[in-house]
C-alpha positions in Angstrom: 37.4 -64.1 84.3 33.9 -62.7 84.8 31.3 -62.5 82.1 31.6 -58.7 82.0 35.4 -58.8 81.8 35.3 -61.4 79.0 32.8 -59.3 77.0 34.9 -56.1 77.5 38.1 -57.9 76.4 36.4 -59.2 73.3 34.9 -55.8 72.5 38.2 -54.1 72.9 40.0 -56.5 70.7 37.4 -56.0 68.0 37.7 -52.3 68.3 41.4 -52.3 68.1 41.5 -54.6 65.2 38.8 -52.7 63.5 40.2 -49.2 63.8 44.0 -49.7 63.8 46.4 -47.8 66.0 48.7 -46.2 63.4 49.4 -42.6 64.2 47.5 -40.0 62.2 50.8 -38.0 62.6 52.9 -40.1 60.3 54.6 -37.6 58.0 53.8 -37.4 54.3 56.1 -36.6 51.4 56.3 -33.8 48.8 57.4 -36.4 46.2 55.0 -39.3 46.4 56.1 -42.2 44.1 53.7 -44.7 42.7 54.1 -48.2 44.0 55.8 -50.6 41.5 53.5 -53.1 39.9 53.1 -56.4 41.5 55.2 -59.0 39.7 52.9 -61.8 40.7 49.3 -62.0 42.1 47.8 -65.1 43.5 45.4 -66.1 46.3 48.0 -65.3 48.9 48.7 -61.7 47.8 47.3 -59.4 50.5 44.4 -57.3 49.4 46.1 -54.2 50.7 48.9 -54.6 48.1 46.3 -54.6 45.4 43.9 -51.8 46.6 46.8 -49.7 47.7 48.0 -49.5 44.1 44.7 -48.1 42.7 45.0 -44.3 42.3 41.6 -43.7 40.8 38.1 -44.8 41.7 35.9 -47.2 39.9 33.9 -44.5 38.3 31.7 -46.5 35.8 29.2 -47.4 38.5 26.7 -46.0 41.0 28.3 -45.3 44.4 28.2 -48.3 46.7 29.8 -49.3 50.0 30.4 -53.0 49.8 31.0 -55.2 52.9 31.9 -54.3 56.4 34.0 -51.3 57.7 37.0 -53.6 58.2 36.4 -56.0 55.3 35.1 -54.3 52.2 35.6 -51.8 49.4 34.1 -48.8 47.7 32.6 -48.4 44.2 31.9 -45.0 42.7 33.9 -43.2 45.3 34.0 -39.4 45.4 37.0 -37.3 46.4 36.6 -34.6 49.1 38.0 -31.4 47.5 41.3 -30.6 49.2 40.2 -27.1 50.0 36.8 -25.9 51.2 35.5 -22.9 53.0 35.8 -24.7 56.3 38.1 -27.6 55.7 41.5 -28.5 54.3 42.8 -32.0 53.5 46.1 -33.0 55.1 48.7 -35.6 54.0 47.8 -35.3 50.3 50.5 -37.7 49.4 48.4 -40.5 50.9 45.5 -40.0 48.4 43.0 -41.1 51.1 40.4 -38.3 50.8 37.9 -40.6 49.1 34.5 -41.7 50.4 30.9 -42.5 49.6 29.1 -39.4 48.5 27.0 -39.5 51.7 30.2 -39.2 53.8 31.3 -36.3 51.7 28.0 -34.5 52.5 28.4 -35.2 56.2 31.9 -33.9 56.3 31.0 -30.7 54.5 27.9 -30.1 56.6 29.8 -30.6 59.9 32.8 -28.5 58.8 30.5 -25.7 57.7 28.8 -25.9 61.1 32.0 -25.9 63.1 32.5 -22.1 63.2 29.2 -21.8 65.1 30.9 -23.5 68.1 34.1 -21.5 67.8 36.0 -24.2 65.8 37.2 -22.5 62.6 37.1 -25.6 60.4 38.4 -29.1 60.0 41.8 -30.4 59.0 40.8 -33.7 57.3 43.0 -36.8 57.8 42.4 -40.2 56.3 39.1 -41.2 54.8 39.4 -44.1 52.3 41.5 -45.0 49.3 40.0 -44.4 45.8 38.4 -47.9 45.8 38.4 -48.4 49.5 39.7 -51.8 50.6 42.5 -52.5 53.1 45.3 -50.0 53.3 49.0 -50.8 53.1 49.6 -49.0 56.3 47.4 -47.2 58.9 44.0 -48.5 59.4 42.0 -51.7 59.6 38.7 -49.8 59.1 38.2 -47.0 56.5 37.6 -49.6 53.8 34.0 -48.9 52.6 34.1 -45.1 52.4 32.1 -44.4 55.5 34.9 -43.4 57.9 36.7 -40.1 58.2 39.4 -38.7 60.6 39.8 -35.0 61.4 42.5 -33.5 63.5 41.9 -32.2 67.0 43.2 -28.9 66.0 41.1 -26.2 64.3 41.9 -25.2 60.7 44.1 -22.1 60.5 42.6 -19.0 58.9 44.8 -19.3 55.8 45.4 -21.9 53.1 48.2 -24.3 54.2 51.1 -25.0 51.8 51.7 -28.5 50.5 54.7 -28.8 52.7 52.7 -27.9 55.8 50.0 -30.4 54.9 52.7 -33.2 54.8 54.7 -32.2 57.9 52.4 -30.3 60.4 51.5 -32.1 63.6 48.1 -32.1 65.3 47.3 -31.5 69.0 47.6 -34.4 71.4 44.7 -33.9 73.8 45.6 -36.8 76.1 48.2 -36.7 78.9 51.4 -38.7 78.7 50.1 -41.4 81.0 47.0 -42.1 78.9 44.9 -41.7 82.1 43.0 -38.4 81.3 43.0 -35.4 79.0 45.7 -32.8 79.3 44.2 -30.1 81.4 46.4 -27.4 79.7 44.6 -28.3 76.4 41.2 -29.6 77.2 38.4 -27.0 77.2 34.7 -26.4 76.6 35.5 -26.0 72.9 36.4 -29.7 72.7 33.2 -30.7 74.5 31.2 -28.6 72.0 33.0 -30.3 69.1 32.2 -33.8 70.2 28.6 -32.8 71.0 28.2 -31.4 67.5 29.6 -34.5 65.9 27.5 -36.9 68.0 24.3 -35.0 67.5 24.5 -35.2 63.7 21.7 -37.7 62.7 23.9 -39.3 60.0 26.8 -40.0 62.3 26.5 -43.4 63.9 29.7 -43.4 66.0 32.4 -41.0 67.0 35.6 -42.9 68.0 37.6 -41.2 70.8 40.5 -42.0 73.0 39.2 -43.6 76.3 40.7 -40.6 78.2 38.6 -38.2 76.1 35.5 -40.3 76.7 36.4 -40.2 80.4 36.6 -36.4 80.4 33.3 -36.1 78.5 31.6 -38.3 81.1 32.9 -36.1 83.8 32.5 -32.7 82.3 29.4 -32.7 80.2 26.5 -30.9 81.9 22.9 -30.7 81.0 22.0 -32.8 77.9 24.0 -36.0 78.0 21.8 -38.0 75.5 24.6 -37.9 72.8 27.3 -39.5 75.0 26.4 -43.0 73.9 27.7 -42.3 70.4 31.2 -41.5 71.7 32.9 -44.9 71.6 36.3 -45.4 73.4 39.1 -46.7 71.2 42.8 -46.6 71.8 44.7 -44.0 69.7 42.4 -41.2 68.6 44.2 -38.7 70.8 45.3 -36.5 67.9 42.1 -36.8 65.8 38.5 -37.7 66.0 36.9 -40.4 63.8 33.4 -40.2 62.6 31.6 -43.2 61.1 28.3 -43.0 59.3 25.7 -45.8 58.8 25.3 -47.9 55.6 23.7 -45.8 52.8 20.4 -46.8 51.4 22.0 -47.2 47.9 24.4 -49.9 49.3 22.5 -53.2 49.9 25.8 -55.1 50.2 27.0 -52.9 53.0 27.1 -54.7 56.3 25.9 -52.6 59.3 27.5 -52.5 62.7 25.4 -53.5 65.7 23.2 -50.8 67.0 25.1 -48.4 69.3 24.2 -49.0 73.0 21.8 -46.4 74.4 23.4 -45.9 77.8 26.0 -43.2 78.3 28.9 -45.7 78.4 30.4 -44.0 81.5 30.4 -47.0 83.9 32.3 -50.2 84.2 32.9 -50.6 80.5 34.8 -47.3 80.4 36.7 -48.1 83.7 38.0 -51.3 82.0 40.2 -49.2 79.7 42.1 -47.7 82.7 43.2 -51.0 84.2 47.0 -51.0 83.9 47.2 -54.1 81.6 44.5 -52.5 79.3 45.9 -49.0 79.4 49.1 -49.5 77.5 48.9 -48.9 73.8 50.1 -52.1 72.1 53.4 -51.7 70.3 54.5 -53.8 67.4 51.2 -55.7 67.2 50.8 -57.5 63.9 47.8 -59.2 62.3 47.6 -61.4 59.3 46.9 -59.4 56.2 43.4 -59.6 54.7 43.2 -61.7 51.5 40.8 -61.0 48.6 39.0 -64.2 49.6 38.0 -62.5 52.9 36.3 -59.6 51.0 32.9 -59.7 49.4 33.0 -61.1 45.8 32.0 -57.8 44.4 35.3 -56.3 45.5 37.0 -58.3 42.8 35.1 -56.3 40.2 35.8 -53.1 42.0 39.5 -53.9 41.9 39.6 -55.0 38.3 37.2 -52.5 36.7 37.9 -49.2 35.0 
């Protein structure tokens, strides 16, 4: 295996593990039931089973993102209101509309700007749990309150019912072969959307399906300086994923490596379309994260009031 191929394979594995491949389209429920208390907690109890049972944030503290996007937690989290002038939160039963206050500001700013590009508003998917941390299902990232998903479908011009929020499906922009976007759906409006997201100074990365990155590399005319922020990751065909940098108030937040400055439209993108790399893994499992793998401060976040 060449040095380039080895690097790409390692990078892809990291991205897949970091972002998870669970579908944003998993249905919710109108009657969410609290998880039963854990009968016994020890060093081998997965952190997701503990953080997934916290329904409120650690409020008696200043906001802090602690650790890395895939190994961390959130103190002083803030909930994005479920209704805004240009956004609505979906899958309310998940209780995952939490984030660092800086993320809330970015979402609201981008959503309010969306109508200027012909995108009526955002349908917000998963952000973080009330105290961040690993999730029982869904994502490997979204742990420190700096990640947010939004559907690749504009917000309707009316308030959605609770049932609609739990059962509606988003738009799949990618073709059935995962080789390109669906030409019946893809349009200049999507290009404008990704450009708006990537040009926001607070957005560090926009995660997109490799087929969407491919279409952007091919179709973007004029200014292409923002393309380097669009990072190809499997999944992400129903939603986009924004990630912001570590906030200044969070010294224990671990930053990602700096985003490469090149467009990312060359061999590194081609790698995703080799047959063995193209198939979305099915039934992949990873060992659950234990509390010992998280920063020590996450224990206080978990146990505090």
